C-alpha angles and dihedrals in degrees: 000000000000091000091053091051091051092050092049091050092049092050091050091052094048097046096082091049092052091047092050090050091052092050090050091051091048091050092052090048092051092048090051091051091048091052091051091050091049091052091050092048091051090052091049091051091051091048090049092055091047090049093053092046094050092044093053091048090052090052091051093048092047091053092048091049092049091049092049090050090050092049092052093057117101109266123223116229105242122178114209123180122237091248090055091051090053092049092053093056111096110237141183115222135185138169128202127198118190143166138180123197116198116176121171134192120199155150114250124197115188118165109310094340127086129181146164116235144170109227139172127242096208102293112189146161133210151166128224127185130183132186124192105213097169137010107297090353121109141163120226131203117185131175127172131174133187125245112210108205091175091059109051091296091280120184091238144190126333114267095187133352118168148130124226144179117220120196141149086273094058142279122286121192137181126197138036108343147148113278126223089256091068100033095050101031117018100035093067094055094036096094101123133100097242136105092226101050136153080053099205096034093049107072101064108002131101126259106160125012126197126213088030130162112198136186124187132172133176120215113180108303092345127088119194123197135181125179134176133185120222110187107166095188093061138039122011099323089257130086110322095189136020120190127171138162150154128233128197115203123175127156105316097343129099125181125169143170127196141178128204133186117184126179116227118215138175119191091342091307116122111232097179135272144276121236116198128185112189138184137182139190127188134170135178112209124212089247089063094255112140125201127183135171129189124186134178127188106203127195118193109205112193124185096203100023143050118295115231142180129225141163146201127216126186125178119185130184134178133183129181111232091189140333092293104027132069135174122211129192133185143184124193140179127191126189122177095184095239125136121256096273094058108022125116094190116157144155130196150141141242136202125200133184116198132196115198108189091166136019093255100033127080131176122188147182116208137187117194129184130183120190109201120201096221106002133072113285122249132218135167139181116200145164124208151167134229120194118180126196130182137162129185126199127189116208 
């Protein structure tokens, strides 16, 4: 009886040890099985990649074989006109119609005369159509005409009318267009609701040029542009104007340099030329503050007169006061290089408050002051509207 008790006690003490050993063996066995499964999954993944690669290669070879078989078939001689070829090319077409109406009403004080007047801040309307006739190739048709609200609301002179081809190798246009001088310099300071802004750039600089051949290409963050005017009825039957420049645009920064040479004529007689070197800098800060500067150094070369040097400087700033209100400020300085008896030199400033109740509607109040060196000073206080409309159709 005593022996049985001892054996039972020994078995009870050994049982946990045996159980622990069994659990250890089971754990090792499960780990071994898991390792085998992982190895098999890895092999399956590798086989899956090989399968996809081989399958794609088979598809390519089958297409090549089918194409070769097609090429070896006798071809019928089919004559198709050029017009028919053009019709068979898939194309993407769109047309845009737009208009902006910009009346102003203000008090003008110039010298000893003061008046109230309704004026126009360059209202205009236009149509632009593009057709994509090949990948990254498109034709462009653009026409735009002024609307003069201060002169019976006449549908006025052409602002730009041209046709162009845009491709990966650049954009070539023919007709009345914007030159590089405006696109790279003036456009960044031209933020005000006034027909004469930018106020220093405006008096003698170019906005739209007729008989113009343009070339423009974008390479990374740089845009290069070269334009030349060929007006056979005026000048020397050669190029009457050459204007080129480069613009660097990245994120919120714009920097540009331009050069312009324009022949000056009177009754077919060449008087000389104007050489203009321009530069611009613009930056939009994260706070919404916008700053832009445009400068032109202008040299007036005259064959039978006195050469002179002038310049234009425009500084423009804008800051959003809230979602619907914005304040704009500007400083400008114009120098034509003339002596006191002839000069129209001036500098000045303007201040504008805008209310934007809708995306395409703007109302403003503007104060403008010009301080002339030898002429009567000019000031104006005006209110105005700007209503923009545009519609695009794809067809």
